[in-house]
N, C-alpha and C positions, 0 to 999 in steps of 0.2 A: 415594398417589394412584392411583386405578384407571386402567387403560390408556385407557379411553374419555375420562375426564376429562383425562388428560395430553395426549391428542391434541387435545382441545377447547382447552386452554390454549395449546398450541403454535400451533394454527391461528389463534386469536384474536390472539396476539402478532404473528404474521407479517402478518395482515390489518391490525392496528393500525400496524405498521411501514410497510406500503405506503401507508396513508392519510396518515400524517404526512409521509412522504417526498414524496408528490405535493403535499401542502399546502406543503411547503417550496419546491418548484419554482414554485408560483404566487406565493408571497411573496418570491421571489428570494433565499431563504435556503438554504444547503446542506441538502438534505432529511435527510441522514444525521445531521446535528447534532440535528435534531428527534427522530430515532429514539433517540439518546442520552438526550435529555430525557424521552422516553416511558419508557425503562428506569428513569431516576431517579425519575420520578413513581410508578411501580408498585412500587418497591423498599421496603426496610425503613424508610428515612428519609423516604419520601413517603407514599403511601396505605397502605403496609404490606401490599399484596396478595401480594407475593412476597419471601421472605427469601433473600438470596443474599450470601455473604461468602467464597466459595471462590476465592482467588487462583489456586490451581493449576489448577482447572477452567477459570477464565477465560483463563488463559494457553494451555491446550490448545485451547480453542475459538478463540482468537485466532490461534494458529499454523496450525491447519487452514484457517481462513477466509482468512488472508493467502496461504497457498499456493494455494488455489483462485482467489483474485482475481488473483494474479500470473500463474498459468497462463493464465487467460482474457485478461489484458492482452497477454501475449506472443502468444497464438493470434490475437487480433483484429488485432494490428499486423503480424506477420510479419517475418522477418529482412530481406527485400529493402527494406521501408519504413524500417526502423531503421538499416540499414547506412550510408546517407549521413550520418547525424547521430550515428553511434556515438562518434566522438571527443569532441564536446562533451557528449554524454549521459554518457559515462564520466567525463569531467573533473568534471561537476557531481556525479555520484554519489560519486566518490572524494575529489577535492580539495574540492569545494563542501561536501559533508556533513561532512568532517573539520574544515574551517575554521569552518563554522557551529557545530559542537559546541564547538570551542575558544573561540570568541568568546562564545557563549552561556554556556559554562561559567565563563569569567572573570567575566561579569556576575552569574551566579548565586552564585558564591563571594563576591563583594563585597556583593551585595544581601542575601543570606540568611545571611551570616556562616558560610559553610561552609569546610571545608578545600578545598584546590585539587582533590584527587581527587574529593571529593563534588560539587564544582561541575562538574567535567568529566563526571561520571556524569549529572547532571541535564541538562547541556548536550547530551550525546549523545542522551538521550531526546527532547529537543525538536528535535534536528536532523533527525529522520526526517520526510519528507513522507509523505502518505497516498496510495497508489496508487488506492484506490477513489474518493476525493474528486477527484483530478486527472483520472482517466479520465472520471468523470461530467461534469465541467465542460468538458473538451475536446470531448466528443461533442456538446455543445450550443453550441459556440463557432465563431466565424469567424476565429480567430487564423491568422496566416500559417502555411502548412503546415510550413515548416522549423522554426519556433519550437515549433509544436505537437508535431511528431514528436520534437524534442529533449526536451521535457517528458515526453512519453509514455515515451521510453526511460529517462530519469532516474528516473521513478516506479517502474519495475521494477527498476532497478539500485541504487536508493538504500537500499531496505529491508535487503538483506544487509549493507551497510556499517554502517548504524546499529545493527543487531543485534550485529555484532562489536564495535563501540565500546562498547555498553552492557555486554556480557558481559566485555569486556576490563577496563574501568574497575571493574566490580563485583568481578572476580577480584583486581585490584590492591589493592582495599580490604580484602577478606576473606581473601586467601590469603597467608600469610607467604612471603617470598622471591620472590613474583611481581612482575615489573617490566616496564619498557618493551620490553626485548628479547623477553620471552615474548609480549607483546601483539603485537609486530611480526611475529614468526614465525607466530603463530596467524592473524594477518590475512592474510598472504601464502598460507599453506597452505590455509586454508579457502576463500578466493576462487579460488585456482588449481584446487583439487580440484573445487569446485562448478562452475566453468566447464567443465572437461574432462568431468565427468560429465553435465552438462546437454546440452552439444553432442553428445556421443557417443550418449547415449540418445535424444535428439531425432532425430538422423539415422537411427539404427537403427530406431526406431519408425516414422518417416515412410517409410522404404524398405519395411518390412514391410507397412504399410497400402497402399502404392502397388502392390505386387507380389503380395500374398496377399489375394484378394477374400474378404470375409466373407459368410456365407450370407444375412444380412438387413441392411438399412440401419440398423435399430435398434441393431446391435452396434457401429457405428462410434463413437458418443459414449461407449459403455462402454469401447471400446479406447483412446480418447484419454484418458479419465479414468484408466485403468490406467497409461498412459504417464506422465501427470503424477505419479501416486503413486509409481511406480517411480523416476522422476527425483529427486523430493524425498527418498525414502527412501534411495536409493543414495548421493546426495550427502552426506546426513547420516551414514549408516553408515560412509562412507569418511573421516569427520572433515572434510568440506567443508561449504560453505554449501548447505543444502537449498533455501533461498529462491532463491538465484542459479541453482541447478541446474534448478528447476522453471520459472523464468521463461525461461531460455535454451531449454529443451526446447519450451516453448510457442512461442517465436519461430521455431525451426526448423520445427516442424510447421505453423505458420501461413504459412510461406513455401513450403510444398510444394503442387504442383499436384495436388489431389485433388478428384474430383467431389463427394465427401461432406463437403468442408471447411465448406461453409455450414451444413450440419446440425450438425456438431460445434461450430462457433462459436456457433450459436444455443443449443444445449444448455448450453454452458459460460457463456454470458452469463446465462442463467437461474440456473444453479448459483452463479455469482458473486454475483448479487443476493441469493439465499438466504443465502449466507455473510456478505455485508455486513450484512443486516438482523439475523441472529442475533448476529453479533459486536458490533454497536453496541448491541443490546438488552442483551446479557449485561454489557458494560462499563458501561452505564448503571445496571444493577441493582447492580453492584459498588460504585458511588460512593454515599457518604452525603452528601447536599446540606448537612447541618448542618456538615460539616467544611470546606466551601468558603469561607464568609465569613472565616474566620481566615487564609486565604492569598490572599484576593481581591486585595489591593493588590500583594503580591509577584508573584502569578501574572500580573496585568495588565501590570505593568512589564516582567516577564521576557518575556512574549509579545510586547510591543511592541518590545523590544530585539532579540529573535530575528527578528521579521518585518521591521522597518524598518532595522535596522543589520547584524546578523550575516549573514542570508541574502543581502541585496543585495551586501554587500562580498565575500562568498565567491563569489557568482555572477560578479562582475566579474573576480576573480582567476582563476576556473576557466575562463571562456570567452574571455578575452583571446587574440587570435590565431585565433579560430575563425570569423571573418567576420561576427559579429553587430554591428549598430549599437548605439550606447549606449541608444537607446530600446528595442531588443529585449532588451538585457541587463536593463533596468529591469523589463520584463514578466517575464522569466525569474526575476528576483529576487523579484518580488512573488507569483509562482505557487507558492511553497513551502508549499502548504496542509498544515496538520496535521489529523489526524483520529484514527481508531482506532489507528493504528500506534504513536504515542508512548504511548498509554494501555496498549496491550499490552506495550510495552517497559518501562513503569513497574512492571509486575508482576514482572519479572525480579529486581530488587534486593530486593523484598519477600520473595520465596521464597528468595533467597540469604542473607537475614538481614543485609542492609546496614543500619547504624544510620540512623535517621530516614527509612527508605525509604517508610513509609506517608505521611509528610509530603510526600516527593517525589511520590508518586502523586497526592495531592490537588492539589499545585502544578501538576504536569504536566497534569492533567485541566482545571484552570481555564485554564491558558495555552492549551491546545488549543481550548477553547471560544471564547476571545477571538480567537485567531489565525484560526480557521476562519471564524467569522462575519465578521470584519473583511475578510479577504482574499477569501473566497468571494463576498461581496456586491459587491465593488468591482473584481474582477479583469477582467471583460469590459469594464466602463466605462473602466478605465485603459488597456486595450489599444486601445480605440477612440480615446480622446483622444490617445494617442501615435501613432496611425496604423499600428498593427501588426496590423490586421484587414483582411480582404478581403470580397468578396461571396460567397465559397464556404465550405462547411463545412470546419472545420479538419481533421477526420478523416472522409473520405468513407465512405459505406456500402460494405461489401464486395460486389462484384458477385455476383449469384446464380450458383450452380453451373449449368453447362450441362445441359440435359435432353436425353437421347437421343430422337430421333424414334421414334414407334411403329413396330414392325415390321409390315409388311403381312401380313395373313393370306391365304394362297393360297386362291383360290376352288375349290370342288369342281367337278369335271367334271360 
């Protein structure tokens, strides 16, 4: 494909993604789900306009996109906003995600006649919530501020936990001698190293941006992008969680008093939207719709069990003692939207050579579609019915950065 043609195709795909995502907002359907549908329609098993079956490239695109989305989520929130709800957010991310994975895994093992480890692997894939979908819903919601901030914090902290669970159970299946002790050590080390790297690099980068002025305002978004890339890369290179590292770096930078913070946040908001659209389109292209009817019943039942049973039960356990009323816990439980993240995670076992992994991919994709449409279209209505909404936006707009008054020009004598 010639360079001009390639740019034309990329531009057309992004424009199509924007159109269908806006259409989704009008139809009260999560717009990014329609972007997935657009990718499926254009792929080999749809109109056949684009042939794509590269799981490795899809995983790479997904990892980069998720990193950009998590950095933007942290930058938009800021550590001072998340700190008051850090305890329940961490509990949901650690305890809630793990318990959801176990309950969904037991259901998958029974429903699909899988081994216990295979069921846990599939349950871990489905336990991941999607930061992009949750951030999008919260920014158009009137949910109570503390509940919304808890969900926002969990959305950023949940992905690293789900990634480690998927990699751990995949290694347990494919690597002789690998066991629960190895998985537990890896879990602690990766989260610990990722947390230290993210906080340290975020603090150092924020200090440099605060004390070392750049020659032009246009360099500040570039500097913040470099900070995010360094945080993810350093966390990963040190055998930690790059996802946790980049999210925490974003949180630290977002809580820093910088006149250029608004410009950086706006830049990364646009960059995150590009990442979301590209990721959802690529994952849609990777799916062959003809494979879905064969797993439709199992995927639907598994999605319902994960959304209606596993996630709500895990939420109650994780948030007990955190000061949430039962109706707030119900909303937190129903807000575990699945999206592109479980689909990206479903590529991991395929590339690791786990038996039946392509079947897991189709099941996970179908379950994600059912879960996202069901929960995404009813979340706000449920919150209103339970009285967990207010008359104000759940996540207020960041105040504009102060503009310095013009310096008067001395008049000539």
